[in-house]
N, C-alpha and C positions, 0 to 999 in steps of 0.2 A: 479553365485553371493550370497553370502550369505548375510543376512539383515542386516548387520552393513558393512557400507562401508565407504570409506573416501570422504567427502564433503567439497566442497570450497563454501564458501559463499563470493560473491563479494559484499560489501554495508554493513555496519552495523550501521545503522541509527537505530531509533527506531525498525522499523520492523525486520530489518536485524540482530541487535545483539539479539532479541529476538527469532528468529528462529535459529539462529545459539547456543544459549544456550540450547534450546531445543533439537537440534540435538545432542549436547553434552550429554546431560541427558539420551538420548536415547541409547548411548552405541556407536554413529558413531564418528569416527575420524575426527575432523573438522580444516580445515585452514580458516583463514578470511583474508580479506582486505579490508580496507576503504581508500578513497581518503586524509582524514585526520587521520593519523595512532594514532594520540592521542586519538580518539573517539572509536578505535577497542582495545586498550591495555587492558581496564578493562575484555575483555574477556580471557584474559591469566589466570586469576584467576579461571576460569571454565573448563580448562584445554584444552583451544582452542590456537592453533599456529597464532599468529598473523604475517602475511608475509609484506614484504616491498613492493611488486608488485604484481600486477595480474598475471603475469607468474610464480611467486612463489608460489602464492597461489593454483593455478590450477594443480601445477605438481603431478603427481602420483593419482589425483582426480578420483575417479570413477563417482562423480555427481558434476556438476557446478549448483551453485543457484545464481542467480542474483537478487537484490533488490537495486536498485539505485535510482534517482530522475526520469529520465525518458529515453525513448529512445535513444535519442543521447548520453546519458551518458552511457548507457548499451553498445552501440555499441563502444564507447571509450574505456572502462572497457576491453571488450572481446578482441578488436584490441592488445589492450597491454598485454592480457594474451595469445595470439596466439602462442607464442614459448613454452609454457609450456603445451599445450594442446595435449589430445593423440587422435586418430581416434577411434571413437566409445563411446567416453563419453556421458554421458546424460547430458544434459543442461535444467535445470527447471528454466526458465524465468518468474519472480514473480514480476517485476516492471509493472506498469500500465504504459504502453508504447503508447496506442494508436493503432487503426487498421492500420494505413499505416505503423508505425514503426514496427509492428510485421513482414512484408513482407520483411522488410530489415534485421532483425535480423534472420529470418528463412533462408535468403540467406546466410548469413554468416555461418550459422551452416551447410548448404550444401556444402560450399567451403573449411571447415575445418573438413569436416567427423564426425560432432556431432549428436545425435539425440536429436531434439529439441522438449521440450515441452513447449506450452503456458501456463503458470500457475500462473496468478495472484490471489492472495488473498483477500477474503472478510472479515470484522471484525477488529474493534479496540480496543474492549474490552479486556485487560488483554492478550497480545499477549504473554507474558511470559507463561502464562497458556495453551498454544497450543489450544486456543479455536478459532483458526481462521477456515474459510473454503476455502479451495483450489477449484479453478476452472481450471480445466485442460483439455488440449487437447493434444494427442500424440499417437504414434502407441502403439497398444495394444500388439505387439511383444516385444517390450522394457519396459511397464510398470511395470513387477516385479523389474526392478533396481531402480525406483523410488518411488515404494509405500511405502517402510520403511522411506523415507525421508519424503515424504508428511504427512504420519501417525504421524511423530514426530513434524512435524511443525503445523498441524492442527487437528480439531476433525473431520472433514468429506473431502473427496474428492468427487467433482461434475463432471465427466467426461463429456464433451461436442462433443466429435469428435475424429477421427483416425489421423487427420491432423493439428499439431501445427501451420504450416503456414498459414493454412484457418482463425487463429484468433478468432475462436468461442468461447473459453474461455475469450478473452479480451473484446469481443463485451458483452457477459454477464455481464461481469465486469463493463462495462461503462454504462449499462442501469440501474445495481443495484445501483453504484454510482451517478446516476441521481437522484434517490430517496433519497439517504441519503445525498447529499448537498441540495436538496431542503427542506427536512425536518430539517436540520441543519439551513438553512437560515431563515425558518419558526420560529424555537424555537428563534434565535435571535431577530426577529422583534417582537415576543409576548413581549418578555421582555423590548425591546426598548418602545414600544407602551404602555405598563402596566406602564412603569414610566414616560412617557410625560404626561399621563392621571392620574397620581397618583393613580393608582390601584394596590393593594397588590398582586402580584402573585400568593400568596397560595389561594386567592379567586379565581383567573380563574382555578389553578389546582382543587379546590374543585367542582367547576362547573362541569367539564368535568370529574371528577373521576368515573371510572368502566363504562362509556359510550362508544361508538363507536368512540369518538374524543379522549378518551383518549390514551395514548403511553408511553411505557416505554422509548425509546429513548427521547423524549421529555423532560420528567421528568430527566432524565440523563444527558443530554447536558445542560438543564435549570440550575442544581444543579452547573455545573462547573463555569458559570458566577456567579451566585448568592453567591456561597461559595468562589469566588476569587481561583479556583484550576485549571487554564488555563493551568498550567505548572506543570509536564511535559506532553505535549499533548499526546492524545490517536492516533489523527491523526491531522496534523500540518496544519495551515492556507496556508503555501507555497504550499504544496504538494496538499491541496483541491482546490487550484486555478489552478494549473497545471491541475489536472484532471477534473475541470469544463470546462478548454478551449479545452481539448480534445474531451469532450463531445459535446460542441457545434459544433466544427470543422466536427466531425463523421455525426452529424445530417444535416449541411449544405451541405457537401459532398453528400448526399443521398435525397436533396430537402426537408428537415423537419427543420423547424424553431423552435428553443428550447428557449422561451423568458425567463422562469424561470431560466435555466441554465445560460444563458447570463448574467441574472441579478445578480444572485449568484455570478457568477466568477468576475463581477464588485465589488460586495460587499468585496469580499475576498482581490481581488486586493486593495481596500482603505484600509483594515485592514492592509495589507502589508504595505501600506506608512506610517500607523499610528504607526508601531513599533511592530505590531502583528504576524509577520512572523512565529515565532517558538512558538507559543502558540496554544491552540486547535483550531480545526477549526470553534468552535461556538464563538470565539472571533471574529468573522466577525459582531458579535452583535455591537460592537464599529463602526462599518461604518455606523451605523444609527443616529451619533451625529458627527457634525461639529469638535467639541470639546470632550474632557472628558464629559462623561453623569453626569449629576447633582446628588448630593449625595441624 
């Protein structure tokens, strides 16, 4: 196979659309499908073919890349795609689906003769710039088929194993996301407490500047709240809530209680109820208040 492939992207939300555009810019032929077609249609301006169905999108594909909401949504899309799938097609599964769901998806791949790659991505900053890190597991003998695709969507690929079905990449992604979600929740609470105690957040940032407690991520996420730049989201509240629950469930099934992750999931879900589902995940800040925070 050459380094230019026909790639089908199923799911063109924030991350999926960025990945599709980066693939097209890298010279790949890209077909895309999204449950809500209107969200995928802007991709046509980038030379991407927007399909009416998953089966149409994957027909003649060398690589299928899935980036939808969760594991059940992936399985639903791939079942709909089945009539168009070819035996031997590489499937790069990039949705954060959870450990248990990976087993079901890998079973689907086996049943349909697909080469399965467990390949979630890490990073929310400027996905259009291809600055994601891809965490990947899959057979070494078939990696040549997907490397150009992974190189187009990310700045580096971290290989975690030979068997995508083992979910080693997803396990690492959940560990990483547990830190991301905890840090984001802490950023929101720092701002909420500052407001409640009438402390200028800049005084706090000045206090920790240059020391071991300083953190670029804290400053970047806090700025989204302080400057009212919560949309478009880098990583949405609803998606973060789903990931937080996957983290809690993964720990519980292995005898580990994750209190911070559980509390973070509750905060994110309260923010959803408050109407912040489609804003950046740091909008969980608003969950600290019964009503809108005082001016």
